[in-house]
C-alpha positions in Angstrom: -56.8 -31.0 68.7 -55.8 -27.2 68.5 -57.5 -24.7 66.3 -55.5 -22.1 64.5 -57.4 -19.5 62.2 -60.1 -22.4 61.6 -57.5 -25.0 61.0 -57.3 -28.2 63.2 -53.9 -29.1 64.3 -52.9 -32.3 66.0 -51.6 -31.7 69.8 -48.0 -33.1 68.3 -47.7 -29.7 66.5 -46.3 -26.6 68.2 -46.5 -22.9 67.2 -43.7 -20.7 66.7 -43.2 -16.9 65.5 -41.0 -16.3 62.8 -38.8 -13.3 62.7 -41.2 -11.7 60.3 -43.9 -12.2 62.9 -45.9 -14.9 61.2 -47.0 -18.2 63.0 -45.6 -21.5 62.0 -46.5 -24.8 62.9 -44.0 -27.7 63.1 -44.0 -31.0 65.0 -42.7 -31.7 68.2 -39.6 -33.6 68.7 -39.9 -37.2 69.4 -37.1 -38.3 71.5 -35.8 -41.6 72.5 -33.4 -42.1 75.6 -30.9 -44.9 75.7 -28.3 -45.2 78.5 -25.1 -47.3 79.2 -23.1 -48.0 82.3 -20.9 -50.6 83.3 -22.2 -53.8 84.8 -20.0 -53.9 87.6 -17.5 -51.7 89.4 -15.4 -51.7 92.5 -15.4 -49.1 95.3 -13.1 -46.1 94.2 -13.0 -46.9 90.5 -13.8 -44.2 88.1 -17.4 -44.8 86.8 -18.8 -43.6 83.3 -22.6 -43.2 82.4 -23.8 -42.2 79.0 -27.3 -40.9 78.2 -28.2 -40.2 74.6 -31.3 -38.3 73.6 -32.2 -39.1 69.8 -34.9 -37.1 67.9 -36.9 -39.4 65.6 -38.9 -36.6 64.0 -40.1 -32.8 64.4 -37.9 -30.3 66.2 -37.7 -28.5 69.3 -36.1 -27.8 72.6 -36.0 -30.4 75.4 -34.5 -30.6 78.7 -32.5 -33.5 80.0 -32.4 -33.9 83.8 -30.4 -36.3 85.7 -30.0 -36.6 89.5 -26.7 -38.6 89.7 -26.9 -40.9 92.9 -24.8 -39.7 95.7 -22.9 -43.2 95.4 -20.9 -41.4 92.7 -18.4 -38.9 94.0 -16.3 -36.1 92.4 -19.2 -36.0 89.4 -18.3 -34.1 86.1 -20.3 -34.2 83.0 -20.4 -33.0 79.4 -22.8 -32.8 76.8 -21.9 -33.2 73.2 -24.3 -32.4 70.4 -24.3 -34.3 67.2 -26.0 -34.2 63.8 -26.8 -30.3 64.0 -28.2 -30.5 67.6 -27.2 -28.1 70.4 -26.9 -28.3 74.2 -26.4 -25.9 76.8 -24.4 -25.9 79.2 -21.8 -28.1 77.5 -20.5 -29.4 81.0 -20.2 -29.2 84.6 -19.7 -30.6 87.9 -22.0 -32.0 90.6 -24.8 -34.6 91.0 -27.4 -32.5 89.5 -27.5 -32.3 85.8 -29.7 -30.0 83.8 -29.2 -29.6 80.2 -31.3 -27.9 77.7 -30.9 -29.1 74.2 -32.2 -28.2 70.7 -33.0 -31.4 68.5 -33.6 -30.8 65.0 -35.0 -34.0 63.0 -32.1 -36.7 63.4 -30.3 -34.7 66.0 -29.0 -36.1 69.1 -27.1 -35.3 72.3 -24.8 -37.4 74.4 -24.7 -36.8 78.2 -21.4 -38.4 79.6 -21.5 -38.5 83.3 -18.2 -39.4 85.2 -17.5 -40.2 88.8 -15.9 -42.5 91.5 -17.8 -45.2 93.0 -18.3 -44.5 96.7 -17.4 -47.4 99.1 -20.5 -49.5 99.4 -21.4 -53.1 100.8 -20.7 -55.8 98.4 -23.6 -56.4 95.9 -25.0 -52.9 96.4 -26.7 -51.4 93.3 -26.1 -48.1 91.9 -29.1 -46.9 89.8 -29.0 -43.7 87.8 -32.2 -42.2 86.1 -32.4 -39.5 83.5 -35.4 -37.8 82.6 -36.4 -36.0 79.5 -38.9 -33.1 80.0 -40.8 -32.0 77.6 -42.3 -33.2 75.3 -42.6 -36.2 77.3 -41.6 -37.6 80.9 -39.6 -40.5 79.2 -36.7 -42.1 81.4 -34.0 -44.4 81.1 -32.4 -46.0 84.0 -28.9 -47.7 84.2 -27.8 -50.1 86.9 -24.4 -51.0 88.0 -23.5 -53.5 90.7 -20.8 -52.7 93.2 -18.2 -55.9 93.2 -16.7 -55.9 97.0 -15.4 -53.3 99.4 -11.9 -52.0 99.1 -10.3 -52.1 102.5 
């Protein structure tokens, strides 16, 4: 518990200052992560991963990090805000994705990562993990199997 002016507040609450300079307590976001990716892919094919961060309550800023595996080449990504959410930047390229999002209650953002599957041995696995920070270190991992090599 945190104390503010003699009142006990649960740790799930955050404080912010309003434009008039008064303190305001609000519940931190409770964010769920989900991810989708194809079950199988052949080397040289375009590959798409989607990560969705959905706020189940509270409001606040979160950071979504995705260190896309090097087995995906020519990576580009976009972040689409839904339900009054915001995300910045809205897109980029490269395997290090770092998005900051503002999530109101019920808000969500969808991170769409696209790339080309690198040549890999048959049955190799491409594992991609996205991490949410703060308010938690929740993560989601997608796994895709590489079908056979192309010659």
